[in-house]
C-alpha positions as CSV (number, residue, x, y, z in Angstrom):
1,M,108.5,109.9,105.1
2,K,106.3,112.8,104.2
3,L,104.0,114.7,106.5
4,G,100.5,115.7,105.5
5,V,97.1,117.2,107.3
6,C,93.7,117.0,106.5
7,Y,92.4,120.5,105.9
8,Y,88.8,122.0,105.4
9,P,89.2,125.6,103.4
10,E,85.6,125.9,103.5
11,H,85.4,125.8,107.2
12,W,87.5,129.1,107.5
13,P,87.5,132.7,105.9
14,T,89.3,133.1,102.4
15,S,91.5,135.7,104.0
16,R,92.9,132.8,106.6
17,W,93.9,130.2,103.8
18,R,97.0,131.8,102.7
19,T,98.4,132.1,106.0
20,D,97.4,128.5,106.7
21,A,99.5,127.3,103.7
22,E,102.5,129.5,104.6
23,Q,102.1,128.0,108.3
24,M,101.9,124.3,107.2
25,K,104.8,124.9,105.1
26,K,106.9,126.2,108.2
27,I,105.9,123.1,110.2
28,G,107.1,120.6,107.4
29,I,103.6,119.7,105.6
30,E,103.9,118.5,102.3
31,Y,100.4,116.8,101.8
32,V,97.1,118.3,102.1
33,R,93.8,116.3,102.1
34,V,90.8,118.5,100.9
35,G,87.2,118.0,99.8
36,E,86.0,114.6,101.0
37,F,82.9,116.4,103.0
38,S,82.0,119.1,100.6
39,W,79.3,118.1,98.4
40,S,76.9,120.8,99.7
41,T,79.2,123.3,99.5
42,I,80.3,122.3,95.8
43,E,76.7,121.7,94.8
44,P,74.3,124.0,97.2
45,T,71.3,123.2,95.1
46,P,71.0,120.5,92.2
47,E,73.0,121.2,89.2
48,Q,74.4,124.3,90.3
49,M,78.0,124.3,90.9
50,N,80.0,126.5,93.3
51,W,83.6,126.0,92.3
52,Q,85.1,129.3,93.4
53,W,86.2,128.1,96.9
54,L,88.0,125.0,95.7
55,D,89.7,126.8,92.9
56,E,91.0,129.3,94.9
57,S,92.0,127.2,97.8
58,L,93.9,124.4,95.6
59,D,95.7,127.5,93.8
60,I,96.9,128.9,96.8
61,L,98.1,125.4,98.2
62,H,100.0,124.7,94.8
63,E,101.4,128.5,95.1
64,Y,103.1,127.2,98.3
65,G,104.3,123.8,96.9
66,L,101.9,122.0,98.8
67,K,100.5,118.4,97.2
68,V,96.7,118.1,97.5
69,I,95.0,114.7,98.1
70,L,91.6,115.6,96.7
71,G,88.6,113.5,98.3
72,T,85.3,112.7,96.4
73,P,82.8,114.1,98.6
74,T,80.4,111.0,98.3
75,A,80.6,110.3,102.0
76,T,78.0,113.0,102.9
77,P,75.2,113.4,100.2
78,P,73.4,116.7,100.7
79,K,69.8,117.0,101.8
80,W,68.4,117.9,98.4
81,L,69.7,114.5,97.0
82,V,68.3,112.6,100.0
83,D,64.9,114.1,99.3
84,R,65.2,113.5,95.5
85,N,66.1,109.9,96.2
86,P,64.6,108.6,99.5
87,G,65.5,104.7,98.5
88,M,69.4,105.4,98.8
89,L,69.0,105.6,102.6
90,A,70.1,102.5,104.5
91,K,68.1,100.5,106.9
92,D,69.5,98.9,110.3
93,E,68.9,95.2,111.2
94,Q,65.6,96.3,112.6
95,G,64.4,97.9,109.3
96,R,64.5,101.6,110.5
97,E,65.6,104.0,108.0
98,R,69.1,105.7,108.7
99,G,68.5,109.3,107.8
100,F,70.0,112.4,107.2
101,G,71.7,114.6,109.7
102,S,75.1,113.6,110.3
103,R,77.1,111.4,107.4
104,R,77.3,108.2,105.6
105,H,73.4,108.1,104.9
106,Y,73.4,105.9,102.1
107,T,73.6,102.1,101.3
108,F,76.1,101.0,98.8
109,A,73.9,98.7,97.0
110,S,71.7,101.8,95.8
111,L,71.9,102.3,92.1
112,E,70.3,105.6,92.4
113,Y,72.9,106.9,94.4
114,R,75.6,105.2,92.5
115,E,74.4,107.4,89.5
116,E,74.6,110.5,91.6
117,C,78.2,109.5,92.8
118,R,79.1,108.6,89.2
119,R,78.0,112.3,88.1
120,I,79.7,114.2,91.0
121,V,83.1,112.3,90.4
122,T,83.1,112.7,86.9
123,I,82.3,116.4,87.2
124,M,85.0,117.0,89.7
125,A,87.5,114.5,87.9
126,Q,87.1,116.6,84.9
127,R,87.7,119.8,86.4
128,Y,90.5,119.0,88.6
129,G,92.0,115.8,86.9
130,Q,95.0,117.7,85.6
131,H,95.2,120.3,88.3
132,P,98.8,120.7,89.2
133,A,98.5,120.8,92.9
134,V,96.4,117.4,92.5
135,V,98.7,114.3,93.2
136,S,96.3,111.9,94.4
137,W,92.6,111.2,95.0
138,Q,90.8,109.7,98.0
139,T,87.6,107.8,97.2
140,D,84.7,108.9,99.6
141,N,85.9,108.3,103.3
142,E,86.0,105.4,105.8
143,F,83.8,102.8,104.2
144,G,81.6,101.4,106.6
145,C,82.2,103.9,109.7
146,H,78.9,104.0,111.9
147,D,78.2,100.3,111.1
148,T,76.9,101.3,107.6
149,I,78.2,98.0,105.6
150,L,75.2,95.8,106.1
151,S,72.0,97.6,105.1
152,Y,68.6,95.9,105.0
153,A,66.8,98.3,102.4
154,D,65.0,97.2,99.3
155,A,68.3,98.1,97.0
156,D,70.1,95.6,99.2
157,L,67.5,92.9,98.9
158,T,67.5,93.3,95.2
159,A,71.5,93.1,95.0
160,F,71.7,89.9,97.4
161,R,69.1,88.1,95.3
162,L,71.0,88.7,91.9
163,W,74.3,88.1,93.7
164,L,73.3,84.7,94.7
165,K,71.8,83.8,91.4
166,D,75.1,84.8,90.1
167,K,76.9,82.7,92.5
168,Y,74.6,79.6,92.6
169,G,73.0,79.4,89.2
170,T,70.1,77.4,90.5
171,I,68.1,77.5,93.7
172,E,68.7,73.6,94.1
173,A,72.6,74.5,94.4
174,L,72.0,77.1,97.0
175,N,69.4,74.9,98.9
176,Q,72.2,72.3,99.1
177,A,75.1,74.8,99.9
178,W,73.2,76.3,102.7
179,G,71.9,73.0,104.1
180,N,68.2,74.4,103.9
181,V,66.7,70.9,104.4
182,F,67.5,72.0,107.8
183,W,64.5,73.5,109.8
184,S,62.4,73.2,106.4
185,M,64.2,76.0,105.1
186,E,64.3,75.5,101.4
187,Y,63.4,77.9,98.7
188,R,61.8,77.5,95.3
189,S,63.2,80.3,93.8
190,F,65.6,83.2,94.4
191,D,62.9,85.5,94.8
192,E,61.9,83.8,98.0
193,I,64.9,84.6,99.6
194,E,64.8,87.4,102.3
195,L,67.6,89.3,104.3
196,P,68.9,87.4,107.1
197,N,67.3,90.1,109.7
198,L,64.1,89.8,111.6
199,T,64.1,86.1,111.9
200,V,62.6,84.6,115.0
201,T,66.0,83.1,116.4
202,E,69.3,82.7,114.7
203,A,69.3,82.8,110.8
204,N,71.2,80.0,108.7
205,P,74.9,80.9,109.0
206,S,75.6,80.3,105.4
207,H,72.8,82.9,104.6
208,R,74.5,85.4,107.0
209,L,78.1,84.5,105.5
210,D,76.8,85.1,102.0
211,F,74.8,88.3,102.9
212,Q,78.1,89.8,104.5
213,R,80.0,88.6,101.0
214,C,77.4,90.3,98.9
215,S,77.7,93.7,101.3
216,S,81.3,93.4,100.8
217,D,81.3,93.1,97.0
218,Q,78.7,96.2,97.0
219,V,81.6,98.2,98.7
220,V,84.3,96.9,96.0
221,A,81.8,97.8,93.0
222,Y,81.0,101.4,94.7
223,N,84.8,101.9,95.0
224,K,85.5,100.6,91.4
225,L,82.8,103.0,89.9
226,Q,84.8,106.0,91.3
227,V,88.3,104.5,90.6
228,D,87.4,103.9,87.1
229,I,86.4,107.6,86.5
230,L,89.4,108.9,88.2
231,R,91.9,106.8,86.2
232,E,89.9,108.2,82.9
233,H,90.4,111.8,83.7
234,S,93.4,111.8,86.2
235,A,95.6,109.2,84.9
236,G,98.9,109.1,86.9
237,R,97.5,110.1,90.4
238,D,97.6,107.8,93.1
239,L,94.1,106.5,94.1
240,V,93.6,105.7,97.8
241,H,90.9,105.1,100.3
242,N,91.3,105.6,104.2
243,Y,90.3,102.3,106.3
244,M,89.6,102.3,110.0
245,G,90.9,100.4,112.9
246,F,89.6,97.2,114.1
247,F,87.2,96.9,111.3
248,T,86.3,93.9,109.3
249,A,82.8,94.3,107.9
250,F,84.2,94.3,104.2
251,D,87.1,92.8,102.6
252,H,89.9,95.6,102.6
253,H,92.1,93.4,100.2
254,K,89.4,93.3,97.4
255,V,89.1,97.1,97.8
256,G,92.5,97.3,97.7
257,E,93.0,95.6,94.5
258,D,91.6,98.6,92.3
259,L,93.5,101.3,94.5
260,D,97.5,102.1,94.5
261,V,97.9,103.0,98.1
262,A,96.3,101.8,101.1
263,S,95.8,104.3,104.0
264,W,94.0,104.1,107.4
265,D,93.0,106.5,110.3
266,T,94.8,105.8,113.4
267,Y,93.6,106.9,116.7
268,P,95.7,105.2,119.3
269,L,93.9,106.5,122.3
270,G,90.1,106.3,121.2
271,F,90.4,102.7,120.4
272,L,92.3,101.8,123.5
273,D,89.3,103.2,125.6
274,Q,86.6,101.7,123.5
275,E,87.5,98.2,122.5
276,A,86.6,95.4,124.4
277,I,90.0,93.6,123.7
278,Y,91.9,95.4,126.4
279,T,92.0,94.7,129.7
280,Q,91.5,97.4,132.4
281,A,95.1,97.2,133.5
282,E,96.1,98.0,129.8
283,K,93.9,100.8,129.1
284,Q,95.3,102.6,132.4
285,T,99.0,101.5,131.8
286,Y,98.8,103.0,128.3
287,L,96.1,105.7,128.9
288,R,98.3,108.5,127.1
289,V,100.0,106.4,124.4
290,G,97.7,103.8,123.2
291,H,98.6,100.0,123.1
292,P,102.1,99.1,121.8
293,D,100.5,97.0,119.1
294,F,97.6,98.9,118.0
295,G,99.2,101.2,115.3
296,A,101.7,98.5,114.2
297,F,99.1,95.6,113.7
298,H,97.3,98.0,111.3
299,H,100.4,99.4,109.4
300,D,101.3,95.9,108.7
301,L,97.6,94.7,107.9
302,Y,96.8,97.5,105.4
303,R,100.3,97.6,103.8
304,G,99.3,94.1,102.8
305,C,95.8,95.5,101.3
306,G,97.9,98.4,99.5
307,K,100.3,96.5,97.3
308,G,103.0,97.2,99.6
309,R,102.3,100.8,100.0
310,L,100.8,102.7,103.1
311,W,99.8,106.2,103.9
312,I,98.3,107.3,107.3
313,M,95.5,109.4,106.2
314,E,94.3,110.7,109.9
315,Q,96.6,110.5,112.6
316,Q,95.5,111.4,116.0
317,P,97.0,114.7,117.1
318,G,95.3,115.4,120.6
319,P,92.2,114.3,122.4
320,V,89.2,113.1,120.2
321,N,85.8,113.5,120.9
322,W,84.3,109.8,120.2
323,A,85.6,107.7,122.6
324,P,83.9,107.1,125.9
325,H,87.0,108.9,127.5
326,N,89.1,111.3,125.7
327,P,92.5,112.0,127.6
328,T,95.3,114.0,126.2
329,P,98.1,112.1,124.5
330,A,101.4,112.4,126.4
331,D,104.3,114.7,125.5
332,G,106.1,112.9,122.5
333,A,103.1,110.5,121.7
334,V,102.2,112.2,118.5
335,R,106.2,112.1,117.4
336,L,106.1,108.2,118.6
337,W,103.0,107.3,116.5
338,T,104.2,109.1,113.5
339,W,107.7,107.5,113.8
340,E,106.4,104.1,114.1
341,A,104.4,104.6,111.0
342,F,107.2,105.2,109.1
343,S,109.1,102.2,110.6
344,H,106.3,99.9,109.3
345,G,106.6,101.4,105.7
346,A,104.3,104.4,105.6
347,E,105.5,106.9,103.0
348,M,103.3,109.6,104.6
349,V,101.6,110.4,107.9
350,S,98.7,113.0,107.9
351,Y,97.4,114.7,110.8
352,F,93.8,115.1,111.3
353,R,93.1,117.8,111.6
354,W,94.8,121.2,110.5
355,R,92.6,123.5,113.0
356,Q,90.3,122.3,115.6
357,A,86.6,123.4,114.7
358,P,84.8,125.5,117.2
359,F,81.3,124.2,115.7
360,A,79.3,121.0,114.9
361,Q,79.8,117.5,115.8
362,E,83.8,117.2,116.1
363,Q,84.1,120.9,118.0
364,M,86.3,118.6,120.9
365,H,88.2,117.0,118.5
366,A,91.8,118.3,118.7
367,G,94.0,119.6,115.6
368,L,97.4,120.7,114.9
369,L,95.9,124.4,115.8
370,R,93.7,125.1,118.4
371,P,90.5,127.0,117.6
372,D,91.9,130.5,118.1
373,A,94.6,129.3,115.4
374,E,97.5,129.0,117.6
375,E,99.8,126.2,117.3
376,A,98.8,123.1,119.6
377,E,101.5,120.7,121.1
378,A,101.3,118.2,117.9
379,A,102.3,120.8,115.8
380,K,105.6,121.3,117.5
381,E,106.0,117.4,117.5
382,A,105.1,117.1,113.6
383,S,108.0,120.0,113.1
384,K,110.4,117.7,115.0
385,V,109.8,114.9,113.0
386,A,110.3,116.8,109.8
387,S,113.6,117.8,111.0
388,E,114.6,114.6,112.2
389,V,113.4,112.9,108.8
390,E,116.2,115.5,107.2
391,Q,118.6,114.4,109.7
392,L,118.0,110.6,109.0
393,S,118.3,111.1,105.1
394,Q,121.8,112.8,105.5
395,A,122.9,109.9,108.0
396,L,121.9,107.5,105.6
397,G,123.4,109.5,102.4
398,M,120.0,109.8,100.8
399,D,117.7,112.2,99.4
400,A,114.6,112.6,101.7
401,D,112.6,111.4,98.7
402,E,114.5,108.2,98.4
403,L,113.5,107.0,102.0
404,V,110.6,105.5,100.5
405,S,113.0,102.9,99.0
406,L,113.9,101.3,102.2
407,P,112.5,97.7,102.3
408,S,109.6,97.3,104.8
409,A,108.7,93.6,104.4
410,G,109.2,91.5,107.5
411,K,110.3,87.6,107.6
412,V,107.2,86.3,109.7
413,A,103.9,86.2,107.9
414,L,100.6,86.5,109.8
415,M,97.6,85.4,107.7
416,F,94.6,87.7,108.1
417,D,91.4,86.7,106.1
418,Y,88.1,88.6,106.2
419,D,86.1,85.6,105.3
420,A,87.5,83.8,108.0
421,C,86.8,86.7,110.1
422,W,83.1,86.9,109.2
423,S,82.7,82.8,109.5
424,L,83.9,82.5,113.1
425,D,82.1,85.5,114.3
426,I,78.8,84.6,112.8
427,Q,79.1,81.5,115.1
428,P,81.8,82.3,117.8
429,Q,80.5,79.2,120.0
430,S,82.1,81.3,122.8
431,R,81.4,85.0,123.5
432,A,84.9,85.3,124.8
433,Y,86.2,84.4,121.2
434,R,86.7,86.5,118.5
435,Y,88.6,86.0,115.3
436,L,90.2,89.7,115.2
437,F,91.3,89.5,118.9
438,W,93.0,86.4,118.8
439,C,94.7,87.5,115.4
440,Y,96.0,90.7,117.3
441,R,97.0,88.7,120.3
442,S,99.0,86.4,118.2
443,Y,100.6,89.4,116.6
444,Q,101.6,91.1,119.9
445,A,103.3,88.0,121.2
446,L,105.5,87.9,117.7
447,R,106.1,91.6,118.3
448,E,107.1,91.1,122.0
449,L,109.7,88.9,120.6
450,G,111.0,91.6,118.2
451,L,110.0,90.0,115.2
452,S,109.1,92.2,112.2
453,V,105.9,90.8,110.8
454,D,103.7,91.1,107.7
455,I,100.1,90.5,107.7
456,I,98.9,88.9,104.6
457,P,95.9,87.8,102.8
458,A,95.0,84.0,102.1
459,T,95.8,84.8,98.5
460,A,99.6,86.1,99.0
461,S,102.7,84.6,97.9
462,L,104.2,82.8,100.9
463,D,108.0,82.4,99.3
464,T,109.8,85.1,101.1
465,Y,108.6,84.2,104.7
466,D,110.8,81.9,107.0
467,M,107.9,81.7,109.6
468,L,104.1,81.5,108.7
469,V,101.1,81.7,111.2
470,L,97.9,81.0,110.5
471,P,95.8,82.0,113.7
472,A,92.4,80.7,112.4
473,Q,92.1,80.0,108.8
474,A,88.7,78.9,108.6
475,H,88.6,77.8,105.1
476,I,91.4,76.1,103.4
477,S,90.9,76.7,99.6
478,A,92.2,74.4,97.2
479,D,94.8,77.4,95.6
480,L,95.8,77.9,99.4
481,N,96.2,74.4,100.1
482,R,98.7,74.1,97.1
483,R,100.7,77.1,98.4
484,L,100.8,75.8,101.5
485,D,102.1,72.4,100.3
486,A,105.0,73.9,98.6
487,Y,105.9,76.3,101.4
488,Q,109.4,75.6,102.8
489,G,109.3,77.5,105.9
490,V,108.1,76.8,109.5
491,L,104.2,76.8,109.5
492,L,102.0,77.0,112.4
493,A,98.1,76.4,112.1
494,G,96.2,77.7,114.9
495,P,92.8,76.8,116.5
496,R,89.9,76.4,114.2
497,T,92.0,76.2,111.2
498,G,90.5,74.5,108.4
499,S,87.1,73.8,110.3
500,K,84.8,75.2,107.5
501,T,84.1,74.6,104.1
502,E,83.5,77.4,101.8
503,T,79.8,77.0,102.0
504,Y,80.1,77.1,105.9
505,Q,79.7,73.6,106.8
506,I,82.0,71.2,108.8
507,P,84.4,69.1,106.6
508,E,83.7,65.5,106.0
509,N,87.2,64.7,107.9
510,L,86.7,67.4,110.3
511,A,89.3,69.7,111.0
512,P,91.8,70.9,110.1
513,G,90.3,69.8,106.7
514,P,92.8,69.8,103.9
515,L,95.9,70.4,106.3
516,A,95.5,67.1,107.5
517,E,97.7,66.0,104.6
518,R,100.6,67.7,106.1
519,L,99.3,67.5,109.7
520,P,97.7,64.2,110.4
521,L,95.3,64.9,113.1
522,Q,91.6,65.3,113.9
523,V,89.6,67.7,116.0
524,E,87.1,65.3,117.5
525,R,85.4,67.8,119.8
526,V,85.6,71.6,120.6
527,D,85.3,73.4,124.4
528,A,84.3,76.6,123.9
529,L,85.0,78.4,127.2
530,P,84.0,81.6,129.3
531,E,86.8,84.0,130.1
532,H,86.8,83.0,133.6
533,T,87.8,79.4,132.9
534,Q,91.4,79.3,131.9
535,P,93.0,75.5,132.3
536,A,96.7,75.0,132.8
537,V,99.0,74.2,129.9
538,S,102.4,72.9,130.2
539,G,105.0,71.1,128.2
540,R,108.4,71.4,126.7
541,W,107.5,74.6,124.8
542,G,106.5,76.6,127.9
543,V,104.0,77.0,131.1
544,G,100.7,78.8,131.0
545,V,97.0,78.8,130.4
546,L,94.4,78.2,127.8
547,K,91.7,80.7,127.0
548,H,88.3,80.8,125.2
549,W,88.9,77.8,122.7
550,H,90.2,74.3,123.4
551,E,89.9,71.5,121.0
552,Q,90.2,67.9,121.6
553,I,92.9,66.4,119.1
554,K,93.4,62.9,117.9
555,T,97.0,62.5,116.8
556,D,100.2,60.6,116.8
557,L,102.2,63.9,116.2
558,P,104.8,64.8,118.9
559,C,102.9,66.5,121.8
560,L,104.9,70.0,122.6
561,L,102.2,71.3,125.0
562,K,99.7,69.4,127.0
563,D,96.7,70.6,129.1
564,H,96.1,69.9,132.7
565,G,94.6,66.5,131.6
566,G,97.3,65.2,129.6
567,N,95.5,65.9,126.2
568,P,97.5,67.4,123.5
569,V,97.4,71.2,122.9
570,L,100.3,71.8,120.5
571,V,101.7,69.1,118.2
572,G,103.9,68.8,115.4
573,E,107.5,68.1,114.0
574,G,109.8,69.4,111.0
575,R,108.2,72.4,109.4
576,H,104.6,71.7,110.4
577,Y,102.8,72.4,113.6
578,Y,99.1,72.8,114.9
579,L,97.8,74.7,118.1
580,G,94.5,73.4,119.2
581,S,93.9,76.2,121.9
582,C,94.2,80.0,122.3
583,L,96.8,80.4,124.7
584,D,97.6,83.3,127.2
585,N,100.4,85.7,126.2
586,S,103.4,84.0,128.1
587,V,103.1,80.5,126.7
588,L,102.1,81.7,123.1
589,K,105.2,83.8,123.2
590,A,107.3,80.9,124.3
591,S,105.8,78.7,121.4
592,F,106.5,81.4,119.0
593,A,110.2,81.7,120.3
594,Q,110.6,78.0,119.6
595,L,109.1,78.2,116.0
596,A,111.3,81.5,115.4
597,G,114.5,79.5,116.6
598,L,113.6,76.5,114.0
599,A,113.2,79.0,111.4
600,G,116.4,80.5,112.1
601,L,115.1,84.1,113.4
602,E,116.8,86.0,116.1
603,T,114.3,87.1,119.0
604,Y,114.5,89.2,121.7
605,Y,112.2,89.0,125.1
606,L,111.5,92.9,125.4
607,P,110.6,94.9,128.0
608,E,107.2,95.7,128.7
609,G,106.1,98.4,126.4
610,L,109.2,98.4,124.2
611,R,108.8,97.5,120.6
612,I,111.4,97.3,117.8
613,R,110.9,97.2,113.9
614,E,113.3,96.7,111.2
615,R,113.3,98.3,108.1
616,G,116.2,97.5,105.9
617,E,119.3,98.3,107.5
618,L,117.5,100.4,110.2
619,I,116.0,99.5,113.6
620,F,113.4,101.5,115.1
621,V,113.1,101.4,118.7
622,M,109.8,102.7,120.6
623,N,109.1,103.0,124.2
624,Y,105.1,102.8,125.1
625,A,106.0,102.5,128.8
626,S,105.7,105.1,131.3
627,H,109.3,105.0,132.2
628,S,112.8,105.2,131.0
629,I,114.2,102.1,129.2
630,D,118.0,101.1,128.2
631,F,118.0,99.3,124.9
632,V,120.7,98.7,122.4
633,P,120.2,96.3,119.2
634,D,123.0,94.0,118.7
635,G,125.6,95.1,116.3
636,A,124.1,98.6,115.6
637,E,125.1,102.2,115.8
638,L,122.8,105.0,117.0
639,V,121.5,107.5,114.4
640,I,118.5,109.3,116.0
641,G,117.7,109.5,119.9
642,S,119.8,107.9,122.5
643,R,120.3,104.4,124.2
644,R,118.2,105.2,127.1
645,L,114.7,105.8,125.9
646,E,112.4,108.0,127.9
647,A,108.7,107.2,127.9
648,A,106.9,108.2,124.6
649,N,110.2,108.0,123.0
650,I,111.9,106.3,119.9
651,A,115.4,105.8,118.8
652,I,116.6,104.6,115.6
653,W,119.8,102.4,114.9
654,K,121.7,101.4,111.8
655,K,123.2,98.1,111.4
656,C,126.8,98.2,111.3
């Protein structure tokens, strides 16, 4: 439970650096991220390196006992490099070049740019790989930010053709897998295949899915190039990348296989305002604290991408500059977000940024310090968290460094699969349906019952979970099917599960495909509904409405929920259940409560805006509501806070 900050010494006079380091220590900061946007400062002209500023700043930070996360500067290649290698630039779906002038102006598939990355990362790793201040490296910054995963440049076409040949071997196999007999789309060779843009109407969905997979694999290869260099020259340091919220354009699990820790950049107010998932009522209710499940969802998702290890690399400290509207957080919100991250297993929370910049694109983005170097409100809240962490460690009889050993795993697993996300987003059938949002609303219903959830990939071990939810696992691989067959807990498979093959075709036995072995049913027809059409649902497990997606199911399994016409919506018995429709929160939560009861799990119907998270013997309670709430967990004693939680406040309880 450490605190960090993102720091840009190159933005400030050298006379300020020592003062900054001293002030960081005073607040309780231990980790400092440096360097991820500094290529033009390090190498202002080709092959002429300027290390003095970075040498001096790292030495000062080390002198004050601060631990440095050093970023590779590859997210912002300098102008001279772009001019020398114009083929490195990405192109958008309309074929327009995405040029220099901000950041992320490259395509992952460019071999020219990869060589430049290899060069600069090697030089940095050789120089600082054994520096005593450097305890970790961050590769690049926010892969895919500003919609930069899918690129349609020449380099991407070359990479795609090679990827397809490696996957399919022969063009005949590709034609069969893609169903290219449809609309006379058959190819004679891999050299005839183009990128799936600029087609007259919809491109072949199998073509699009494979291009998405290929583009994701370019990110994996690009990241691994840097990882291999850093492991060679800076052994023993944690390697990390900072992911983003509600971003699914590449497979974070595959990238995470090469890293030691997953981190992400959390901006609760910015995402509340810009995301279509939230209703206007939610946006108003949680205007200054963010939605109660935004941070938690991503903490649990990315912890699963990081081999169980999680950092927050950028925590919103005040108003941001990039959302449609940018309100100031409520008093206490920054402290609330920090403790929530710790409750989900975060080892470190780093605030973005140290000092608000008075220039360039982010001059309206707040920091721990104002532009005049005076402390902003968030600095005081960070300092309070630092003192509370010490208080908690004393109450538990543990050294502060030992708090990382507190277990963070939940007893409920929710499966999130990037490939399933791409599959269902390519042909959503209803504009109101989106895989990510359905997974999020399923997670929300579980959290409102007070359940601690792990979000797991399709490759994860299932043995430790009492309850498993597959919100919409489009493709059930043979390996996953074997593990589901051996799973001894309570299983719920949601709508669209098993509805596609690996090559994006409807399975011969229809959905749920391989799951029909343990869930004997068939999805005979689907009804993709607009937002304003919400038929009634009722049955032994609750009353509500269904939304967005409704399946016509043929089965002899017991029916627990039916639609207004008496057709089955939720069916099953014993340990296996199938939900054929997206449900509203009330009946979805009631159904999850029934399943949790079958799994032997205790549930709460929490007050609106209140959330809890168990971590070992601790119970963290967080109030996102705008009013005070009284809440006392059963059989627990108070460690921090009070039984009456004021708005934007937290309490920590210990099980007796």
